[in-house]
C-alpha positions in Angstrom: -62.5 24.3 19.1 -59.8 26.5 20.6 -60.4 30.1 19.6 -58.5 33.2 20.6 -58.7 32.5 24.3 -57.1 29.0 23.9 -54.5 30.3 21.6 -53.5 33.1 24.0 -53.4 30.6 26.8 -51.1 28.3 24.8 -48.7 31.2 24.1 -48.7 32.0 27.8 -48.2 28.3 28.7 -44.8 28.3 26.9 -43.8 31.2 29.2 -45.2 29.4 32.2 -43.3 26.3 31.4 -40.2 28.4 31.0 -40.7 30.0 34.4 -41.3 26.7 36.1 -38.1 25.3 34.5 -36.1 28.3 35.7 -37.3 28.0 39.3 -36.7 24.2 39.3 -33.2 24.6 37.8 -32.3 27.3 40.3 -33.6 25.1 43.1 -31.3 22.3 42.0 -28.5 24.8 42.0 -29.2 25.9 45.6 -29.2 22.2 46.6 -25.9 21.7 44.8 -24.4 24.7 46.5 -25.6 23.5 49.9 -24.0 20.1 49.2 -20.7 21.9 48.5 -20.9 23.7 51.8 -21.7 20.5 53.6 -24.4 21.9 55.8 -26.4 18.8 57.0 -29.1 21.0 58.6 -30.2 22.0 55.1 -31.1 18.4 54.3 -33.2 17.5 57.4 -36.5 15.8 56.4 -35.2 14.9 53.0 -33.9 11.8 51.4 -30.4 13.4 50.8 -28.8 12.4 54.1 -29.4 8.7 53.5 -27.6 8.7 50.2 -23.9 7.7 50.3 -21.5 10.7 50.1 -20.9 11.6 46.5 -24.0 9.9 45.2 -26.1 13.0 46.0 -24.1 15.1 43.5 -24.7 12.4 40.9 -28.4 12.4 41.6 -28.5 16.2 41.2 -26.7 15.9 37.9 -29.2 13.3 36.7 -32.1 15.6 37.9 -30.8 18.4 35.7 -30.7 16.2 32.6 -34.2 14.8 33.4 -35.5 18.3 34.0 -34.3 19.4 30.6 -36.0 16.5 28.9 -39.3 17.0 30.8 -39.4 20.7 30.0 -38.9 19.9 26.3 -41.9 17.5 26.4 -43.9 20.2 28.2 -42.9 22.9 25.7 -43.9 20.6 22.8 -47.3 19.8 24.4 -48.1 23.5 24.7 -46.9 24.3 21.3 -48.7 21.5 19.5 -52.0 22.4 21.2 -51.5 26.0 20.1 -50.9 25.1 16.5 -53.8 22.8 16.3 -56.1 25.4 17.9 -54.8 28.0 15.5 -55.5 25.9 12.4 -59.0 24.9 13.7 -59.8 28.6 14.3 -59.0 29.3 10.6 -61.6 26.7 9.7 -64.4 28.8 11.2 -64.6 30.6 7.8 -65.9 27.3 6.3 -69.3 28.4 7.7 -69.5 30.7 4.6 -69.4 27.8 2.1 -72.3 27.6 -0.3 -74.6 25.7 -0.3 -75.3 26.4 3.4 -76.3 22.7 4.0 -72.7 21.8 3.2 -71.0 24.4 5.4 -71.7 23.0 8.9 -70.8 19.4 8.2 -67.7 20.5 6.3 -66.6 22.8 9.1 -67.2 20.0 11.7 -65.3 17.5 9.7 -62.4 19.9 9.3 -62.3 20.7 13.0 -62.2 17.0 14.0 -59.8 15.9 11.3 -57.1 18.6 12.1 -56.4 16.7 15.3 -55.3 13.7 13.2 -53.3 15.4 10.5 -49.6 14.5 10.4 -48.0 17.3 12.4 -45.0 17.7 10.1 -47.5 18.4 7.3 -49.3 20.9 9.5 -46.0 22.7 10.1 -45.3 22.8 6.4 -48.5 25.0 6.0 -46.7 27.7 8.0 -43.6 28.0 5.8 -44.9 31.1 4.0 -45.6 32.8 7.4 -42.6 31.8 9.5 -40.0 30.7 7.0 -38.6 27.3 6.0 -35.6 27.5 8.4 -37.9 28.0 11.5 -40.2 25.3 10.4 -37.2 23.0 10.0 -36.0 23.9 13.5 -39.4 23.1 14.9 -39.5 19.8 13.1 -36.1 19.0 14.6 -37.4 19.9 18.1 -40.3 17.5 17.4 -37.8 14.7 16.5 -35.9 15.3 19.7 -39.1 15.4 21.7 -40.3 12.2 20.1 -37.0 10.5 21.0 -37.0 11.6 24.6 -40.7 10.8 25.1 -40.5 7.3 23.6 -36.8 6.3 24.2 -37.0 3.9 21.3 -33.6 2.1 21.3 -33.9 1.2 17.6 -33.9 4.8 16.6 -30.8 7.0 16.4 -30.8 9.9 18.7 -31.5 13.2 16.9 -29.6 16.4 17.6 -30.2 17.5 21.2 -32.2 20.7 21.8 -31.6 22.4 25.1 -34.5 24.1 26.9 -33.5 27.7 26.2 -33.1 27.2 22.5 -36.3 25.1 22.3 -38.2 27.9 24.1 -36.7 30.6 21.9 -37.6 28.8 18.6 -41.1 27.7 19.6 -41.9 31.2 20.9 -40.5 32.8 17.8 -42.8 30.6 15.7 -45.9 31.5 17.8 -45.1 35.2 17.7 -44.9 35.3 13.9 -48.5 34.2 13.6 
């Protein structure tokens, strides 16, 4: 079970993912600027010189889009783990159930089953704490994450969530707990 240490780590992980995203995004911007200046020495020992002129800019553009999708998936993984750990930690109080012979198996069953609950239903538990609007936004982030993670062509693409807005809403949720 997670406990306070795992929960704190998960909060910090959102911030770490954001920091990695910022560094990577800025690195792509530096490469893009170097391409604009046309300095071939900047690209020695890379794959860029072997790409046809103009194609490199398109690759950079695609990298920005892929980076945004990957960071959304990373944010979601950290957030989901945090929420599951948080709910499991709340189950520790089941140790106080009477009769005592029921307490331990009940707590263990609870801890194990939380992992398999429908996550939308888990999020609904938090409406009194964080509000319905924020829970709705987080569910929409999940829909977008599911879409980009699975790329199911039979499903309609949900509203896009950019990394900054995703980070802000997930962080707000975590901070309200």
